[in-house]
C-alpha positions in Angstrom: 43.4 1.1 -44.0 44.0 4.5 -42.2 45.9 4.0 -39.0 45.4 6.4 -36.0 46.4 6.5 -32.4 43.3 6.7 -30.2 43.0 8.7 -27.0 39.7 7.5 -25.6 39.4 9.6 -22.5 37.5 8.7 -19.3 34.0 9.2 -20.5 34.2 6.5 -23.2 34.4 4.0 -20.5 31.4 5.2 -18.5 28.8 7.8 -19.4 29.6 7.7 -23.1 29.8 3.9 -23.5 27.4 4.2 -26.5 29.9 6.3 -28.2 32.6 3.8 -27.7 30.4 0.9 -28.7 29.3 2.5 -31.9 32.9 3.7 -32.9 34.2 0.2 -32.3 31.3 -1.1 -34.5 31.7 1.1 -37.5 35.6 1.6 -37.6 36.3 -1.6 -39.6 33.5 -0.7 -42.0 35.1 2.6 -42.8 38.6 1.3 -42.9 39.9 2.9 -39.7 42.6 1.3 -37.5 42.8 2.7 -33.9 45.6 1.8 -31.5 44.8 3.1 -28.0 47.3 5.1 -26.2 49.1 2.8 -23.7 48.6 3.7 -20.0 46.8 6.9 -20.9 45.5 9.1 -18.0 42.7 11.6 -17.7 43.1 14.9 -19.5 41.9 16.9 -16.6 38.6 17.9 -18.3 37.8 21.6 -18.0 38.7 22.5 -14.4 42.3 21.7 -13.8 43.7 24.3 -16.3 41.9 26.9 -14.2 43.5 25.7 -10.9 47.2 25.0 -11.6 48.7 25.5 -15.0 51.9 23.5 -15.1 50.5 20.3 -13.4 47.5 20.5 -15.7 49.5 20.8 -19.0 51.9 18.1 -17.6 48.9 15.8 -17.0 47.8 16.4 -20.6 51.2 16.2 -22.1 51.9 12.9 -20.5 49.5 11.3 -23.0 51.0 13.0 -25.9 54.6 11.8 -24.9 53.4 8.3 -24.6 51.6 8.5 -27.9 54.6 9.9 -29.6 56.7 6.9 -28.4 54.2 4.4 -30.0 53.5 6.4 -33.2 55.2 3.8 -35.3 54.3 5.2 -38.7 51.4 7.4 -37.8 51.5 10.7 -36.0 47.8 11.4 -35.8 46.1 11.2 -32.4 42.3 10.9 -32.7 40.1 11.9 -29.7 36.4 11.3 -29.9 35.7 13.4 -26.8 35.5 17.2 -27.3 37.1 18.1 -24.0 40.0 15.6 -24.5 40.5 16.9 -28.1 40.6 20.5 -27.0 43.0 19.8 -24.1 45.4 17.7 -26.2 45.4 20.4 -28.9 45.9 23.2 -26.2 48.9 21.4 -24.7 50.6 20.8 -28.0 49.9 24.3 -29.3 50.9 26.2 -26.1 54.0 24.1 -25.4 55.4 25.3 -28.9 54.0 28.8 -28.8 55.4 29.5 -25.2 58.8 27.8 -24.9 59.0 28.6 -21.1 55.9 26.6 -20.5 57.1 23.8 -22.7 60.3 23.5 -20.8 58.6 23.4 -17.5 56.2 20.8 -18.6 59.0 18.6 -19.9 60.9 19.0 -16.7 57.7 17.6 -15.0 57.6 14.8 -17.5 61.2 14.0 -17.2 60.4 12.8 -13.5 58.6 9.9 -15.2 61.2 9.3 -17.9 59.1 11.1 -20.7 59.5 13.9 -23.0 57.2 15.6 -25.5 58.3 17.6 -28.5 55.4 20.0 -29.4 54.3 19.7 -33.0 55.4 16.1 -33.4 51.8 14.9 -33.3 48.6 15.9 -35.1 45.7 16.2 -32.7 42.4 15.7 -34.5 38.7 15.0 -33.5 37.1 11.9 -34.7 34.4 13.8 -36.8 37.1 15.7 -38.6 39.0 12.5 -39.5 35.8 10.8 -40.8 34.9 13.8 -43.0 38.3 14.7 -44.5 40.2 11.4 -44.3 37.6 8.7 -44.8 35.5 11.1 -46.8 31.8 11.7 -47.4 31.5 9.7 -50.6 33.0 6.6 -48.8 30.6 7.0 -45.8 27.6 7.4 -48.3 28.8 4.2 -50.1 28.5 2.2 -46.9 24.8 3.2 -46.3 22.4 0.2 -46.6 19.6 1.6 -44.5 19.2 5.3 -45.2 17.8 7.5 -42.4 15.3 8.8 -44.7 12.4 10.6 -42.8 14.5 11.0 -39.6 14.8 14.8 -38.7 18.0 15.3 -36.9 19.4 18.3 -35.0 23.2 18.3 -35.4 24.9 19.5 -32.2 28.6 20.0 -31.9 28.8 21.9 -28.6 31.2 24.7 -28.0 34.6 22.9 -27.6 35.1 21.3 -31.0 35.1 24.1 -33.5 37.0 26.8 -31.6 39.6 28.0 -30.8 40.7 25.9 -33.8 44.4 26.2 -33.6 45.1 24.5 -36.8 42.1 25.8 -38.9 40.7 22.4 -39.4 36.9 23.3 -39.3 34.8 24.9 -42.1 33.5 27.6 -39.7 33.9 28.4 -36.1 30.2 29.4 -35.4 28.4 27.3 -38.0 30.5 24.5 -39.1 28.9 22.0 -41.6 30.9 18.8 -41.0 28.3 17.1 -38.9 25.5 18.3 -41.2 27.2 16.7 -44.2 27.9 13.4 -42.4 24.1 13.2 -41.6 23.0 14.1 -45.0 25.3 11.3 -46.3 23.4 8.9 -44.1 20.1 10.1 -45.6 18.8 11.9 -42.7 16.8 15.1 -42.9 19.1 17.7 -41.3 17.4 20.6 -39.6 19.1 24.1 -39.8 20.0 24.1 -36.1 21.1 27.6 -35.1 22.4 26.6 -31.7 24.8 23.9 -33.0 27.8 25.4 -31.2 26.1 26.8 -28.2 27.4 25.7 -24.8 25.4 23.0 -23.0 26.7 24.3 -19.6 29.5 21.7 -18.9 29.8 21.1 -15.3 27.4 24.0 -14.4 24.9 21.2 -13.4 27.0 20.8 -10.3 28.1 24.4 -9.7 25.0 26.5 -10.7 22.0 24.3 -11.7 19.7 27.2 -12.5 22.2 28.4 -15.2 22.7 24.8 -16.4 19.0 24.2 -16.8 18.5 27.4 -18.8 21.3 26.4 -21.2 19.9 22.9 -21.5 16.3 24.2 -22.0 17.4 26.6 -24.9 19.0 23.8 -26.8 16.2 21.2 -26.4 13.6 23.8 -27.0 15.2 25.0 -30.2 15.4 21.5 -31.5 11.8 20.9 -30.6 10.8 24.0 -32.2 12.5 23.0 -35.5 10.5 19.6 -35.2 13.6 17.5 -34.7 13.0 13.8 -34.0 16.5 13.5 -32.3 19.6 15.4 -31.5 23.0 14.0 -32.2 26.2 15.2 -30.8 30.0 14.4 -31.0 30.7 15.3 -27.3 30.3 13.1 -24.2 29.7 16.1 -21.8 27.0 17.5 -24.1 25.3 14.2 -24.5 25.3 13.6 -20.7 23.9 17.0 -19.9 21.2 17.2 -22.4 20.1 13.5 -21.8 20.6 13.1 -18.0 19.4 16.5 -16.9 16.5 16.9 -19.3 14.1 15.6 -16.7 15.4 18.0 -14.1 15.1 20.8 -16.7 11.5 19.8 -17.3 10.7 19.9 -13.6 12.3 23.3 -13.2 10.5 25.0 -16.1 7.3 23.0 -16.1 8.1 21.7 -19.5 7.5 18.2 -21.0 10.3 17.7 -23.5 11.3 14.3 -24.6 14.1 14.8 -27.0 16.5 11.8 -27.5 20.2 12.8 -27.5 22.5 10.2 -29.1 26.0 10.2 -30.6 26.6 10.6 -34.3 28.5 7.3 -34.5 25.3 5.5 -33.4 23.3 7.0 -36.4 26.2 6.1 -38.7 26.0 2.4 -37.5 22.2 2.3 -38.0 22.6 3.6 -41.6 25.2 0.9 -42.2 22.7 -1.7 -41.3 24.1 -2.6 -37.8 21.9 -3.6 -34.8 20.7 -0.9 -32.6 21.6 -2.6 -29.4 25.2 -3.2 -30.6 25.5 0.5 -31.2 24.5 1.5 -27.5 20.9 2.4 -28.2 18.9 1.8 -25.1 21.7 3.3 -22.8 20.2 6.8 -23.2 17.9 8.1 -20.6 15.3 9.8 -22.9 14.5 6.8 -25.1 15.2 7.0 -28.8 12.6 4.3 -29.4 10.0 6.6 -31.0 12.5 8.3 -33.2 14.0 5.1 -34.5 10.5 3.7 -35.4 10.4 6.5 -38.1 13.1 4.7 -40.0 11.7 1.2 -39.3 14.2 0.3 -36.4 12.7 -1.5 -33.5 14.2 -0.9 -30.1 13.1 -3.0 -27.1 11.7 -1.3 -24.1 14.2 -0.7 -21.4 13.8 -3.1 -18.4 12.0 -1.7 -15.4 14.4 -0.2 -12.9 14.9 -2.3 -9.9 14.4 -0.9 -6.4 17.6 -0.7 -4.4 17.7 -2.4 -1.2 20.8 -0.8 0.1 22.1 2.7 0.4 20.8 5.9 1.7 18.8 8.2 -0.5 20.8 11.2 -1.8 19.4 14.7 -0.8 17.9 16.7 -3.7 18.5 20.3 -4.1 15.2 22.1 -4.4 15.3 24.9 -6.9 12.8 27.7 -7.1 11.1 27.8 -10.5 12.1 30.8 -12.2 10.2 30.4 -15.6 6.9 29.4 -17.0 6.0 27.2 -19.8 5.3 30.3 -21.9 9.0 31.1 -21.9 9.9 27.6 -23.3 10.2 28.3 -27.1 13.2 30.5 -27.4 15.5 32.5 -25.0 
C-alpha cells in the first residue's frame, strides 16, 4: 500500500463533501493510505498572498512543518484541492528559492515551536498521484461497471497544471492526465479545449458579471461538444460551475443543466460503488439524467423545506449584458 500524508483543506469538509466522501470510498480499492495532517489550518486560499506575504506564507508553511514532523517514512503530502496544492507547493518552492523569505517564515513558525526545511517534503495533487503512482493499468483493473456511453468533459481549472514548479504534468495548457483516468474508466472523453481555463475563482463575490461570463463559456463549451457531465479536480471550480449555473442562466437567458461532479465520484461508480456513498445527490444541478445513461439510478432529491426563521438575503440585480444568441462560444 502506498502511504501518503493528506492535507484535506477546508472545502473537503463543506462544499466539497462529495469529493471527500468519494476519495475515502475509493482509497482502499486503489491501495492508498492517507494520514491526515494533525491540527492543520486553512491554507489562506487565493486572497491572503495578495494582502500580506509573510503571514500568508507562514500560515501555509505551518501545515508543512507539522506534516514534516509526522512524516514517519513518507515525505509526500497529497492535496486534493487545487488551491491548497498550489499554495503548499508555492510555500515550499519560494522558501527555498528565496532564503530571506524562508528565514522570515521560519522566524514566525518558531513562535509556535515549529520549523520547516524547504524541500523536505513532496507536494503533489491527488490526480497526479493516482496517475503516476497507482497507475492507469491498476485503475483500469478495478473497473467493474465501465462508464460506457457517458460523454465527459474533463475540467482541471487553472491552478493545477501551472506554474508546475516541479514539472509533474504532461502539459501546462492541455494536460492529459484527467483524460487518461476517465478513459481507463470506460467513459467517452470529449476533446474539451477549455480544460485549463479559469472558472473565475472568487469573482462571483467581487465581480459577478465577469464570473458569470467565465462560467458561461465553460458550460457552453461542454454543452456544444455534447457532454453529458463535466468532471473536475478542484472544489472551487465545482462550486462555481454548479452553484452559480442557475444565476448564469438567469443573467444570459440560457437554460444549461450541466452536472458538475468530482473525478473521484466517477471512479467510484466505475468501481461498482453506490452513488449515494460517493456523494451523488449533493450537487445542485442533478446528475440523475447523466447517470441513467450508464444504468445508475439516483433518487430524486427531497423537496426543499421552507425556512421558518431568518431574514431573506438581498439579491444583487445585475443588468443583462448578453442574449441567448451569444451563448455558444466567446
